[in-house]
N, C-alpha and C positions, 0 to 999 in steps of 0.2 A: 512578502508573499503570504506568510501565515504568522499571526501574532496572537498568543493566548495569554491571558492574565487571570491569575487567582481562580482557576477553574476547579469547581467542586461538583461531585455527583454522588448521590446516595441512591441505593436501591433498598428501600426499607431501612433496616439498621446497618446495612453494609455500606460503609463510606468508601467508595471505589476510587474517586479522584479527590485528592486532599490539597488543593491549592496549587495546581500545576501552572507554571509559568514557562512559556516556550516561545521563542522568537526565531523565525527563519526568514532572513532578509533577502538573501541571494539564492539563486538556483543551485542545484546540486542534488546528491542522493543521500537521503537520511534514513538510517535503519532504526525503527522504533522497536526496541527489545525489552524483555523483562519476563519474569516467570509467570506462570498461569495465575490469574487473579491480580496482576500488578496494575491493570487499568489500560493496557494497550488498546484493546478493542473498543472500550468505552471512549477513549481519547479520539480514536479514528472516527468513530460514529458520531461523536460530538462535532468534529470538524465538518462532517458530511451533513449535519442537521438531522441525523437519524436518532440521536439521543439529545434530550434537552437538559442542559446542566442546571443544578440548583443555584449556582452562583458563578460569577465570572464572565468574562467577555472573550469572544473569538472574532478576530478580523481576518478576512481572506481577501487578498489583493486590495487592502486598504479600506475595506467596507465591513461594518458590523453585520454578521450573518443573521442576527435576529431581526434586522430591519428589511431584509430582502432575501428572496430565495433564488434570485437570478445568478448569484455566484456559483451555484451548483453546476451551471453550464460551463464553468471554467475549470471543472475538476473531472478527470477521467478516473473511474474507480473499478478495480478488479477485486470482486469479493472472493473470500476463501472458498466458498461453495456457491457455485452458480446454479440456481434452480431454473433450468430452462423448461419450457413446455415440451413434453416428450413427443407430441404429435406434430410439431413443427419441423420442417426441413431446415437445414443450416442456412440456405440462401434466403428462406422466408424470414428467419429470425434476424438476419443481418439487415434485410430490407425493412423490417418492422422497426428496428432500432434507428435506422437512418430516417425513416418517416417521422419518428418521434423527436429526434434531436437535430436533424438538419442534413443538408447535402454534404457528402464527402466522397472522394474517390480513393482515399487512402486504404480502404478495405481491400482493394484489388491487389496492391503490392504486399499487404500483410497476408492475404490468402496464399499468394505465391510463395512468400517467405516460409510459411509454416506448412506448405505442401497440402493445402486443404481442398484443392480442386476436386479430387475424387469423392469428397464427402458432402459437397454442396447440395446434392439431391437426396441425401440420406436424412432420415428423421433423427432428431436429437436423442430420443430415447434409445436408439440402437447404437449410439457411439460409445467408445471406451472412455474411461475417465480422462486419459491423456489427451484424446482428441477433443473432448469437451473443453479442456483447459486451453487448448489452442484456439478454439472458437472464442472463449472468454477473453483471451489476449487480443484477438482481432477486434472484438467489440470495445475493448478498453482503449486501444491505441489509435483508432481510426478517426478521431475527432480533433487531434492536434491541440489539446487544451494545455494551458500553462502549468497546471498542477496535476500530478498523477499519483494516485494512492494504490499500492499493490499489496494485497493481503495474502501472504503465502503464495506468491506467483509461480513457484517452481513445482507445485503439487502435480504429480502424475506425468511430468515431462520426461521424455527420453533424452539421452545426453546431447544429441544433435540439436533438438529443439531448445534445450537449456542454453546451449552456446548462442543460438539465434536470439533468444530472449535477452541474454546479457548484452549482446551487440546492439539490440534494439534500445535497451535502457541507456546504454552509453551514448547512442545517437541522439536520444531525447535530451540527455544532459547537455550535450554540446549545443543544443538549441537554446540553452538557458533555462530549461524547465526545472521546477521543484518536484522531486520524486520522493515520496514516503513509502518505505517498504517494511512490512513485518515478515519475519521468517524465523523458523527454527533451525535452518541450515546455516551453521556458522561459517562454513567455507564460502558459501554464496554471499553472505553478508560481507565478509572480509574482502572478497574480490571486487564487489561493486560499490561499496559505500564510501562516501566522503566523511560522514560523521555518524556517530552513534548517539541515539537518545535512549538512555536506559531508565526504565521506570521500575520503581520498587515501592510496593505498598501505597500506590496512588500518588507518588511524588517522583519528580525527576532526580534520580541519584547521580546521573552523569550525562553531560552533553559535550561532545568533542570528538577528536580524531581517534582512530584505533591506537595509534602510537602513544597518544596522551593517556588513553585508558590503560595501556600496558605499563606506562610509567606510574600511574596512580596506584595500580594494584601490585606493582613490582613483580610482574609476571613476564615470561619470555615470549608468549604468543597469545593470540586473541582468545582462543578457546579456554586457556587457563585463566586469563583475566576475567572472563565471564564466570567461570566456575568459582574463582576466588570470591567474587561478589556474592554469589549464591551461598557458598559455604559459610562466609562470614555472617550472613544475615539469617540463614536457615539451619545452621548446624545444631 
């Protein structure tokens, strides 16, 4: 699905990615974690083609992303902050995205799932942060692509919507999709993830299951395992 070899990225003198190697062959849910400045966002944006690495190769679905931009249509991306045009109505935004990316009727079931019907005729600038996030989720999941990247997907969600999001992510996993998630909510990560990809100072410190991470750090639970890594490297 995704294969990354010897990826480097510098911003001026700041060497953000330092030879990242990452191979995700089969579908599943992978949480990309790490402290601020570890390279998470740069790695995700490199996969999306939003950041151009200084060195290294990225293959998505078996194709080098530098040779074609068509692969981007095989990725659904939920950004951490969605900057919607404030003057557009929700239904107008959904229609605009469908016109750009292609036909789909999955938006209807997603609108129903997140109870967005009363907001379709409202302007995006008048919506709460949580409602905007639900619109963001609809736009992300309505094209049925094989790879999904979710950057802090739980932001602003009420408990019921969070449960629906978790169910939606699991349903996509059952379809064999590859799902990359970044999140600061460790309980959410622990509940949904199959594997952890932990970045530290621009390199992958750990890749594997949560149980293996707890064994590696000799900690009784996930949060303490993560804290142990941070304390060991930043104390």
